[in-house]
C-alpha positions in Angstrom: 86.2 96.8 122.8 89.7 97.6 121.7 92.8 96.5 123.6 95.2 99.4 123.3 98.2 97.5 124.4 97.7 94.7 121.8 97.0 97.3 119.1 100.3 98.9 119.8 102.4 95.7 120.1 101.3 93.9 117.0 99.1 93.9 114.0 95.6 92.8 114.7 92.7 92.0 112.6 89.8 93.7 114.4 86.2 93.2 113.7 84.8 96.6 112.7 81.6 95.6 114.4 79.8 97.2 117.3 80.2 101.0 117.7 79.6 101.9 121.3 77.6 105.1 122.1 79.0 105.6 125.6 81.9 108.1 125.8 85.2 106.3 126.2 84.0 103.0 125.0 86.0 103.3 121.8 89.7 103.4 122.5 90.9 104.3 119.1 91.4 107.3 116.9 90.3 107.2 113.3 92.2 109.4 110.9 90.1 110.2 107.9 92.4 110.9 104.9 91.0 111.7 101.5 93.4 111.0 98.7 92.7 112.5 95.4 94.3 110.5 92.6 94.5 112.8 89.6 94.7 111.3 86.1 96.8 112.9 83.5 94.8 115.4 81.5 95.7 116.2 77.9 94.5 119.2 75.9 96.0 117.8 72.6 92.7 117.0 70.8 94.6 115.6 67.8 96.0 112.6 69.7 94.3 109.5 71.0 94.9 110.5 74.6 91.8 111.4 76.6 91.0 115.1 76.8 90.0 116.9 80.0 86.4 117.0 78.8 86.4 113.3 78.2 87.8 112.6 81.6 85.2 114.8 83.2 82.5 113.0 81.3 83.8 109.6 82.4 84.0 110.9 86.0 80.5 112.1 85.8 79.3 108.8 84.4 81.0 106.9 87.2 79.5 109.2 89.8 76.0 108.6 88.3 76.6 104.9 88.4 77.6 105.0 92.1 74.6 107.1 92.9 72.2 104.7 91.1 73.8 101.7 92.9 73.5 103.3 96.3 69.8 104.2 95.6 69.2 100.6 94.6 70.6 99.0 97.7 70.6 101.6 100.6 67.0 100.9 101.8 67.9 97.2 102.3 70.7 98.1 104.7 69.6 98.5 108.3 71.0 99.3 111.7 71.2 96.6 114.5 71.0 97.5 118.2 72.5 95.0 120.7 71.0 95.2 124.1 72.5 93.2 127.0 71.4 92.5 130.5 73.8 93.7 133.2 73.8 93.9 136.9 72.2 97.4 136.5 69.5 96.2 134.1 69.3 96.2 130.3 71.9 98.3 128.5 72.6 99.1 124.9 75.9 97.6 124.2 76.4 99.0 120.7 75.2 99.0 117.2 76.1 97.4 113.9 74.6 97.0 110.4 72.7 94.3 108.5 71.3 93.5 105.1 67.7 92.5 104.3 68.1 89.7 101.9 64.7 87.9 101.9 61.0 88.6 102.5 58.6 85.7 102.8 55.3 85.0 104.6 55.1 88.3 106.4 58.7 88.0 107.7 61.9 89.5 106.5 65.4 88.1 107.1 68.5 90.1 107.8 72.1 89.0 107.4 74.7 90.4 109.7 77.9 89.5 111.6 78.0 87.1 114.6 80.1 89.6 116.6 77.4 92.3 116.1 74.7 90.2 117.9 77.0 88.3 120.3 75.8 88.1 123.9 72.7 90.1 123.1 69.6 89.8 125.4 67.5 91.8 122.9 68.0 92.8 119.3 66.4 95.7 117.5 66.6 96.4 113.8 66.5 100.1 112.7 65.2 100.4 109.1 66.5 103.1 106.7 63.5 105.4 107.5 64.2 105.2 111.2 61.5 102.7 112.1 62.6 100.4 114.9 61.4 96.7 115.0 62.1 93.9 117.4 64.3 91.2 115.9 64.5 87.4 116.6 67.9 85.7 116.3 67.5 82.7 113.9 71.1 81.6 114.3 74.7 82.6 114.2 78.1 81.1 113.3 81.3 82.2 115.0 83.6 80.5 112.4 82.3 82.6 109.5 81.2 85.5 111.6 77.7 85.5 110.2 74.2 85.6 111.8 70.6 85.8 110.6 67.8 87.8 112.2 64.0 87.7 111.5 61.7 90.7 111.7 58.1 91.5 110.7 58.1 92.7 107.1 55.3 95.3 107.6 57.7 98.3 107.2 60.3 96.7 104.9 60.6 98.7 101.7 63.5 97.0 99.9 65.2 93.6 99.7 68.8 93.5 98.5 69.8 91.8 95.3 72.6 89.3 96.1 75.4 89.1 93.6 78.1 86.5 92.9 81.5 86.8 94.4 82.8 84.7 91.5 82.0 87.6 89.2 84.1 90.1 91.2 87.3 91.3 89.8 90.2 93.1 91.4 90.1 96.8 90.6 86.3 97.1 90.2 84.3 99.7 92.2 83.2 98.6 95.6 80.8 100.6 97.7 80.3 100.0 101.5 77.0 101.0 103.1 76.4 100.9 106.9 76.3 102.8 110.1 79.8 103.7 111.2 80.1 104.7 114.9 76.4 104.2 115.5 73.1 105.4 114.1 74.2 109.1 114.2 75.9 108.3 110.9 73.3 105.8 109.6 73.3 105.0 106.0 76.9 106.2 105.4 78.4 105.4 102.0 82.1 104.9 101.2 83.6 104.1 97.9 86.8 102.3 96.8 87.8 99.3 94.8 88.1 95.6 95.3 91.8 95.3 96.4 92.1 91.5 96.6 90.3 88.2 96.3 90.5 85.0 98.3 92.2 86.5 101.2 92.5 84.2 104.3 92.4 86.0 107.6 93.2 84.0 110.8 90.5 84.2 113.5 90.9 83.5 117.2 87.5 82.4 118.4 88.2 81.0 121.9 90.6 83.8 123.0 93.7 81.6 123.4 95.8 83.8 121.1 96.0 80.9 118.6 94.1 80.9 115.2 91.1 78.6 115.2 90.0 79.2 111.6 90.8 81.2 108.5 88.0 83.3 107.2 87.9 83.7 103.4 87.3 87.4 102.6 87.4 90.1 99.9 89.8 92.9 100.5 88.7 96.5 99.8 89.9 100.0 100.4 86.4 101.3 100.9 86.4 102.6 104.4 85.0 100.1 106.9 84.7 101.5 110.5 83.2 100.3 113.8 79.4 100.0 113.2 79.8 99.1 109.5 80.0 95.4 110.4 77.2 93.4 108.9 76.5 96.0 106.3 76.7 95.7 102.5 79.6 95.8 100.1 77.9 96.4 96.7 79.0 96.7 93.0 77.9 99.3 90.5 74.7 97.3 89.7 73.6 97.7 93.4 74.1 94.0 94.1 75.6 92.8 97.4 78.9 91.1 96.8 79.9 90.8 100.4 79.0 91.3 104.1 81.4 93.8 105.7 83.2 92.2 108.6 86.6 93.6 109.7 89.5 95.8 109.1 93.2 96.0 109.9 93.6 98.3 112.9 97.1 99.6 113.0 98.3 103.2 113.1 100.5 102.9 110.0 97.8 101.0 107.9 94.8 102.5 106.2 92.5 101.3 103.5 92.6 97.6 104.3 89.1 96.3 105.1 87.5 92.9 104.6 84.1 91.6 103.5 82.7 88.1 103.5 82.1 87.1 99.9 78.5 86.3 99.0 79.5 82.9 97.6 80.8 82.0 101.1 78.0 83.7 103.0 75.0 82.4 101.0 75.1 78.7 102.1 75.9 79.7 105.7 72.9 82.2 105.8 70.6 79.5 104.4 71.7 77.0 107.1 71.2 79.6 109.8 67.8 80.6 108.5 66.6 77.0 108.2 68.4 75.2 111.0 69.6 77.9 113.4 73.2 76.6 113.0 75.7 75.3 110.4 76.0 71.6 110.6 79.5 70.4 110.0 81.2 67.0 110.3 83.1 66.5 113.5 85.4 63.9 114.9 85.1 64.3 118.7 88.7 65.0 119.6 90.7 67.8 121.2 93.8 68.6 119.2 97.0 70.6 119.3 99.2 71.7 116.4 102.4 69.6 116.2 104.5 72.6 115.4 103.8 74.0 118.8 105.6 71.2 120.5 109.5 71.1 120.6 111.0 68.5 118.3 113.0 66.8 121.1 109.7 66.2 123.0 108.1 64.8 119.8 110.9 62.4 119.3 111.5 61.4 123.0 107.9 61.3 124.2 106.0 60.3 121.1 108.7 58.4 119.2 108.1 60.4 116.0 110.7 60.2 113.2 112.7 63.4 112.7 111.0 64.1 109.4 107.5 64.3 111.0 107.1 67.9 112.1 103.6 68.8 110.8 100.2 67.4 111.8 98.0 67.5 114.9 98.4 65.7 118.2 95.3 64.1 119.8 95.1 65.4 123.3 91.8 63.8 124.2 89.0 61.6 122.7 85.3 62.2 123.5 83.5 59.1 124.7 81.0 57.7 122.2 82.3 60.1 119.4 83.3 59.1 115.9 86.9 59.2 117.0 86.2 56.9 119.9 84.3 54.4 117.8 87.1 54.5 115.2 89.7 53.7 117.8 91.7 56.9 117.9 93.8 57.2 121.0 95.3 60.0 123.1 98.8 61.0 121.8 98.0 59.7 118.3 99.4 62.1 115.6 97.3 62.7 112.6 99.3 63.7 109.5 96.8 63.2 106.6 93.1 62.7 105.8 92.0 61.0 102.6 95.5 61.5 101.2 95.5 65.2 102.0 98.4 66.3 104.2 97.4 67.9 107.5 99.8 70.8 108.4 97.7 72.1 111.3 94.4 72.1 113.1 93.1 74.8 110.6 93.9 72.6 107.6 92.1 69.7 109.2 89.1 71.8 109.9 89.1 73.2 106.4 89.0 69.7 104.9 86.3 68.6 107.2 84.1 71.7 106.8 84.6 72.3 103.1 85.0 68.9 101.5 83.6 66.3 103.9 79.9 65.6 104.7 77.9 64.0 107.4 78.1 60.2 107.0 81.4 60.2 105.0 84.0 57.7 106.0 87.5 59.2 106.0 90.9 57.6 106.2 93.3 59.1 108.6 97.1 58.6 108.4 98.3 58.3 112.0 101.5 57.8 113.9 101.0 55.8 117.1 103.9 55.1 119.4 106.1 56.4 116.5 104.8 53.9 114.0 102.5 54.7 111.0 99.0 53.3 110.8 95.7 54.1 109.2 92.3 54.7 110.9 88.9 54.6 109.3 86.5 57.2 110.8 82.8 57.7 110.0 82.0 61.4 110.4 78.8 62.7 111.9 77.4 66.2 112.5 77.8 67.5 116.0 
């Protein structure tokens, strides 16, 4: 699952996801370093500084809060087993984690990562008491790395309380619950803080070594290891504030993990549960970032002015698509949509997926044969 050469050559954002149980399947070494950060302890009881006894009381209170939060949420965190058909028959490809977020009509719904269930022929959910139940995939979304499973609720004991990422602050306690390296370590808990908000991590979905999307995440130093993917990141109230997804995998880096905020995850999970997919506006074009093309080519072949260096080049138009009906042509260069500058394919997608809706009419600013023009396009869902 890990590419050793790439890991050594450059920084990678690796999904922490499926922990293989077969020897040799994980080509990485995890160094567990515990760092104790001692606070200054004063014995001068006549000052306003905290005494050793006060610090110990505060530490004990925090430990009690952590324990209560874990007790509140841990039964709603499950293991997920990914079974794939091979030439030699069905084989367990690995395990991940998930969060039971809803129970209704004799069914329970589990949120997890897309990469945890990817290419699965069969899926199995392992509840906190070890009970194994067959799971049905309701839908998954590679862009946000989220998926929803459905199971019978007969043995479900707990449904997670979902918090609001908008209430999360940098420095607050964050607790990760999941199954690192497989079910042998099921229900493992790691504690840290929220290290950053509104991080955007580039994601390569099609494997062409170019980012296709930027996933919005929370950053935490709570340990997130292979198998933790899809598990819960909770606050001291036991509320799920994020779905654990990935970490930075580099020898000189530790304590940088990422979780999909619940405010981002909730609408996606609802769409997957209801429709089996996330419906997004689409144009029906294949595109390339303008900054990947040498300037002399842009000016000689496309006739672009020297100052036009950002945008997307239309490489192809799907017949019968909104782009085709709007009159977009091959080699058009899109530089803005509804007055918003387009720097790259990612920025165009972010506008379409976050601000536009099915049925909207958008105005594109386009260069055609080196001359500026505008194109009106009516967006539809794919």
